[in-house]
ZAMARGU-4260 file (C-alpha; in steps of 0.2 Angstrom, whole numbers, plus 5000, padded with zeros to 4 digits):
<rodrens>
0) 4742/5155/4577 | 4746/5169/4566 | 4728/5175/4564 | 4727/5175/4583 | 4741/5185/4584
5) 4736/5197/4572 | 4718/5197/4581 | 4726/5199/4597 | 4736/5214/4592 | 4721/5222/4583
10) 4712/5221/4601 | 4726/5229/4609 | 4726/5245/4596 | 4707/5247/4596 | 4707/5247/4616
15) 4720/5260/4615 | 4709/5269/4603 | 4695/5269/4614 | 4705/5274/4629 | 4712/5290/4620
20) 4695/5294/4613 | 4686/5293/4631 | 4698/5301/4641 | 4698/5316/4649 | 4717/5320/4649
25) 4726/5327/4634 | 4735/5312/4626 | 4744/5309/4609 | 4754/5295/4600 | 4769/5301/4589
30) 4780/5291/4578 | 4798/5290/4580 | 4800/5302/4567 | 4790/5315/4578 | 4773/5313/4567
35) 4756/5313/4576 | 4748/5295/4575 | 4733/5296/4586 | 4728/5314/4594 | 4714/5312/4607
40) 4698/5324/4607 | 4705/5332/4622 | 4720/5338/4616 | 4713/5344/4600 | 4697/5353/4608
45) 4711/5360/4622 | 4719/5368/4607 | 4704/5373/4596 | 4705/5362/4584 | 4692/5352/4575
50) 4694/5334/4576 | 4707/5323/4566 | 4716/5340/4563 | 4735/5335/4568 | 4734/5317/4562
55) 4750/5314/4550 | 4757/5329/4554 | 4774/5333/4561 | 4775/5339/4579 | 4787/5352/4573
60) 4774/5361/4562 | 4764/5366/4578 | 4777/5369/4589 | 4785/5386/4593 | 4799/5389/4583
65) 4811/5393/4597 | 4806/5375/4606 | 4808/5365/4588 | 4827/5360/4592 | 4825/5357/4610
70) 4809/5347/4607 | 4818/5338/4592 | 4833/5331/4603 | 4819/5325/4616 | 4811/5314/4600
75) 4828/5307/4597 | 4831/5304/4615 | 4814/5294/4615 | 4821/5285/4599 | 4835/5276/4609
80) 4826/5270/4625 | 4811/5268/4637 | 4815/5283/4649 | 4801/5292/4654 | 4806/5310/4647
85) 4798/5327/4656 | 4798/5342/4645 | 4789/5359/4640 | 4784/5365/4624 | 4773/5378/4617
90) 4762/5373/4605 | 4752/5384/4593 | 4733/5387/4595 | 4719/5388/4582 | 4716/5406/4587
95) 4734/5409/4583 | 4741/5411/4600 | 4753/5399/4609 | 4749/5387/4623 | 4765/5380/4637
100) 4762/5363/4639 | 4770/5351/4649 | 4774/5334/4641 | 4777/5317/4648 | 4783/5304/4635
105) 4790/5286/4634 | 4797/5279/4619 | 4792/5260/4612 | 4807/5255/4603 | 4798/5238/4596
110) 4781/5247/4589 | 4792/5264/4585 | 4778/5274/4594 | 4779/5288/4608 | 4766/5289/4621
115) 4763/5305/4628 | 4752/5313/4642 | 4751/5333/4638 | 4745/5345/4653 | 4747/5363/4653
120) 4762/5369/4662 | 4752/5383/4670 | 4752/5379/4689 | 4735/5382/4694 | 4729/5370/4679
125) 4744/5357/4682 | 4733/5339/4686 | 4746/5324/4691 | 4741/5308/4681 | 4729/5298/4692
130) 4734/5282/4698 | 4719/5274/4689 | 4727/5279/4672 | 4744/5275/4678 | 4739/5257/4678
135) 4728/5258/4664 | 4742/5263/4654 | 4754/5251/4660 | 4741/5237/4657 | 4740/5244/4638
140) 4757/5240/4635 | 4760/5224/4626 | 4778/5220/4633 | 4780/5213/4650 | 4783/5229/4663
145) 4788/5231/4680 | 4794/5242/4691 | 4805/5239/4708 | 4809/5252/4722 | 4826/5257/4726
150) 4825/5242/4740 | 4821/5229/4726 | 4804/5227/4731 | 4789/5226/4717 | 4780/5243/4715
155) 4769/5238/4700 | 4768/5226/4685 | 4757/5223/4671 | 4748/5206/4665 | 4760/5204/4651
160) 4775/5202/4663 | 4766/5189/4675 | 4761/5180/4658 | 4779/5178/4652 | 4785/5169/4668
165) 4769/5161/4675 | 4766/5172/4690 | 4752/5171/4700 | 4745/5189/4706 | 4748/5185/4724
170) 4766/5179/4718 | 4770/5195/4709 | 4761/5207/4721 | 4768/5224/4726 | 4780/5221/4739
175) 4789/5204/4733 | 4808/5206/4731 | 4815/5204/4712 | 4825/5189/4721 | 4811/5180/4726
180) 4804/5179/4709 | 4821/5174/4702 | 4820/5159/4716 | 4803/5156/4709 | 4809/5153/4692
185) 4825/5142/4697 | 4814/5132/4708 | 4801/5129/4694 | 4816/5125/4681 | 4811/5140/4670
190) 4828/5144/4667 | 4840/5134/4653 | 4856/5130/4662 | 4866/5136/4646 | 4856/5152/4647
195) 4864/5160/4665 | 4871/5152/4680 | 4856/5151/4692 | 4865/5162/4707 | 4869/5176/4693
200) 4851/5176/4687 | 4843/5178/4704 | 4855/5192/4710 | 4856/5199/4692 | 4849/5215/4698
205) 4861/5217/4713 | 4872/5228/4705 | 4864/5238/4691 | 4870/5255/4702 | 4886/5251/4691
210) 4877/5249/4674 | 4861/5260/4675 | 4857/5252/4658 | 4858/5234/4654 | 4850/5222/4643
215) 4852/5204/4641 | 4843/5189/4635 | 4838/5174/4644 | 4834/5157/4637 | 4819/5147/4646
220) 4819/5128/4647 | 4802/5128/4637 | 4813/5136/4623 | 4807/5155/4625 | 4820/5169/4623
225) 4815/5182/4634 | 4824/5199/4632 | 4826/5210/4647 | 4829/5229/4646 | 4833/5237/4664
230) 4835/5255/4667 | 4840/5262/4686 | 4832/5279/4689 | 4840/5293/4697 | 4831/5290/4713
235) 4836/5271/4712 | 4820/5262/4706 | 4822/5249/4692 | 4811/5250/4676 | 4811/5233/4667
240) 4803/5231/4651 | 4803/5210/4644 | 4800/5204/4628 | 4798/5187/4621 | 4810/5189/4606
245) 4811/5170/4601 | 4805/5171/4585 | 4819/5183/4581 | 4833/5175/4590 | 4829/5159/4580
250) 4828/5168/4564 | 4845/5177/4568 | 4851/5160/4572 | 4846/5154/4558 | 4853/5169/4546
255) 4870/5168/4555 | 4871/5148/4551 | 4867/5151/4533 | 4877/5167/4532 | 4893/5156/4540
260) 4889/5141/4528 | 4891/5152/4514 | 4905/5161/4518 | 4915/5144/4522 | 4914/5142/4504
265) 4927/5155/4500 | 4946/5152/4499 | 4949/5168/4508 | 4946/5172/4528 | 4930/5183/4531
270) 4928/5191/4548 | 4912/5200/4551 | 4912/5214/4566 | 4898/5221/4576 | 4898/5238/4582
275) 4911/5236/4595 | 4924/5228/4583 | 4919/5212/4589 | 4919/5196/4578 | 4902/5191/4575
280) 4904/5177/4562 | 4921/5170/4556 | 4922/5157/4540 | 4932/5142/4541 | 4946/5149/4531
285) 4948/5163/4545 | 4947/5152/4558 | 4962/5143/4551 | 4972/5158/4550 | 4969/5161/4567
290) 4974/5145/4575 | 4989/5145/4564 | 4995/5160/4577 | 5007/5167/4562 | 5005/5186/4564
295) 4986/5187/4568 | 4976/5181/4582 | 4957/5182/4591 | 4961/5191/4607 | 4951/5186/4621
300) 4939/5200/4620 | 4934/5195/4604 | 4942/5206/4593 | 4956/5203/4579 | 4974/5208/4584
305) 4990/5208/4574 | 5006/5203/4582 | 5017/5218/4576 | 5012/5232/4586 | 5013/5244/4571
310) 5004/5234/4559 | 4991/5231/4574 | 4989/5250/4577 | 4985/5252/4558 | 4973/5238/4560
315) 4963/5244/4576 | 4962/5261/4569 | 4954/5254/4552 | 4941/5245/4563 | 4938/5261/4574
320) 4934/5270/4558 | 4923/5257/4552 | 4913/5257/4570 | 4912/5276/4571 | 4908/5279/4553
325) 4894/5291/4547 | 4888/5291/4530 | 4882/5309/4533 | 4901/5313/4537 | 4910/5317/4521
330) 4928/5316/4529 | 4923/5300/4537 | 4934/5285/4532 | 4926/5267/4529 | 4942/5256/4530
335) 4956/5252/4521 | 4969/5239/4517 | 4986/5233/4524 | 4999/5220/4525 | 5001/5209/4540
340) 5018/5201/4544 | 5018/5183/4548 | 5030/5177/4563 | 5036/5163/4552 | 5043/5175/4540
345) 5034/5168/4524 | 5024/5180/4513 | 5013/5192/4525 | 4993/5192/4525 | 4983/5204/4514
350) 4970/5211/4524 | 4954/5223/4518 | 4945/5232/4530 | 4928/5237/4523 | 4911/5243/4527
355) 4896/5231/4522 | 4887/5241/4508 | 4870/5248/4509 | 4867/5244/4529 | 4858/5257/4540
360) 4867/5264/4553 | 4855/5269/4565 | 4851/5249/4570 | 4856/5242/4587 | 4872/5237/4590
365) 4870/5218/4583 | 4872/5223/4565 | 4887/5220/4554 | 4898/5236/4556 | 4913/5230/4546
370) 4920/5215/4537 | 4938/5210/4536 | 4945/5201/4522 | 4962/5190/4525 | 4972/5182/4509
375) 4985/5172/4513 | 4998/5171/4498 | 5004/5154/4503 | 4988/5146/4504 | 4984/5134/4487
380) 4968/5135/4480 | 4959/5121/4475 | 4944/5119/4461 | 4932/5105/4461 | 4936/5096/4447
385) 4917/5089/4446 | 4912/5106/4446 | 4926/5112/4433 | 4918/5097/4421 | 4899/5102/4424
390) 4902/5121/4422 | 4913/5119/4405 | 4906/5103/4397 | 4923/5095/4401 | 4927/5076/4401
395) 4931/5068/4417 | 4950/5067/4412 | 4948/5086/4407 | 4941/5091/4422 | 4955/5083/4433
400) 4969/5091/4422 | 4960/5109/4423 | 4958/5105/4442 | 4976/5101/4444 | 4984/5116/4434
405) 4972/5128/4443 | 4980/5122/4460 | 4996/5127/4454 | 5004/5111/4447 | 5015/5111/4431
410) 5007/5101/4416 | 5019/5088/4419 | 5015/5086/4438 | 4997/5086/4433 | 4999/5073/4419
415) 5008/5061/4433 | 4993/5065/4444 | 4980/5057/4434 | 4990/5044/4425 | 4992/5050/4407
420) 5008/5054/4398 | 5014/5071/4395 | 5009/5071/4377 | 4991/5066/4381 | 4989/5079/4393
425) 4994/5092/4380 | 4979/5085/4368 | 4969/5086/4383 | 4973/5103/4386 | 4970/5110/4367
430) 4953/5103/4370 | 4951/5111/4387 | 4956/5128/4379 | 4942/5126/4365 | 4928/5123/4377
435) 4931/5137/4389 | 4937/5150/4376 | 4953/5153/4384 | 4972/5152/4374 | 4985/5149/4389
440) 4986/5140/4405 | 4987/5159/4415 | 4969/5162/4405 | 4962/5146/4410 | 4967/5146/4429
445) 4961/5165/4428 | 4944/5160/4423 | 4942/5144/4434 | 4947/5157/4450 | 4936/5170/4446
450) 4921/5160/4443 | 4910/5150/4457 | 4920/5134/4453 | 4935/5140/4465 | 4921/5141/4481
455) 4917/5122/4479 | 4934/5118/4486 | 4931/5109/4501
</rodrens>
């Protein structure tokens, strides 16, 4: 299956290369960093250069110095979405002069590429993109691509879009309303009930004018996950790019599950936040703290709150610092610590709000933007006697004795719990000290709690 996928990608790339090579239009492909990846002969010849002159070079090297800042802004905009950008920029000719060019460009975030069509900005040489070229470009896009007009009627779509949902050319022909396609999906049982309510699915684009850029993921009954990115143009058209993200979604779910499983071993609450400050992952200990509702709680909006207003203001400010933190700003804050009072009057919670280490900050909003660690001084940590015994070579009786002391019990209480005399317990304790290279009960407790034995308490 993997070989077929690679072969298909190679075939698509070869087709695009051939299309660029033989097109009379000036075309090029840029990376998201603004470097030339592929420049067709028409553009090279138009500027008086030999073949492959531009390959690997930054666009900024050949852009007029007065246009560089503006072009850099356009490149950044193309990095963040699929909206068509139209701008002018002067490029250096081989003879030392400059030519003013009109650029039409669209970005592909998955491939991290920018596809551009370039013409002279002189009125007499301006030539619009032909309909044939337009449709060939759409068909070369590997994702599903569809355009609806301001009445919701289909203008054009590519084969990849039809294949995603199993539409025939007749069913997805120009003039069909997006609601009709939604009804087809529902009638054929393609949409999983848990993914989205059926009526909402059919009319999911009805109110796009209230939210001009919308991204959502649907689960189909065959198990596939389809991510749809819809954008409303100024003239009311809808441009939608749809991708099969099943492998990515399944991998993310597995990663979340394994991450939570690891965090559940911790004896303190751990809460991972997204770029909006909402809870992404919460371990079992944090869930128990929230369920106790003793000064900390989880709001209906998915955010963590403190009961006391002054403490909540401090918590929200620390979270805001995290989600707006920039590693390039030397004055930026990246979290902090605070105490949160309990409604019961018991000793307060201790919170550490911090950013994860070495996470790139230019990713999408689903990354972990921050972590809240919550410690409860009233919580009695337990350590597994079996793990302590295996780790330090203790006998079963010595292991139970060490586990009791780590749990905060006195030597007398621990001895009673394991049905031995206090004198016998002291003999066992000396042996435990020798095997663990410790000299006191406090030293022993510190050793165990600072090691992995304290993680296996459940």
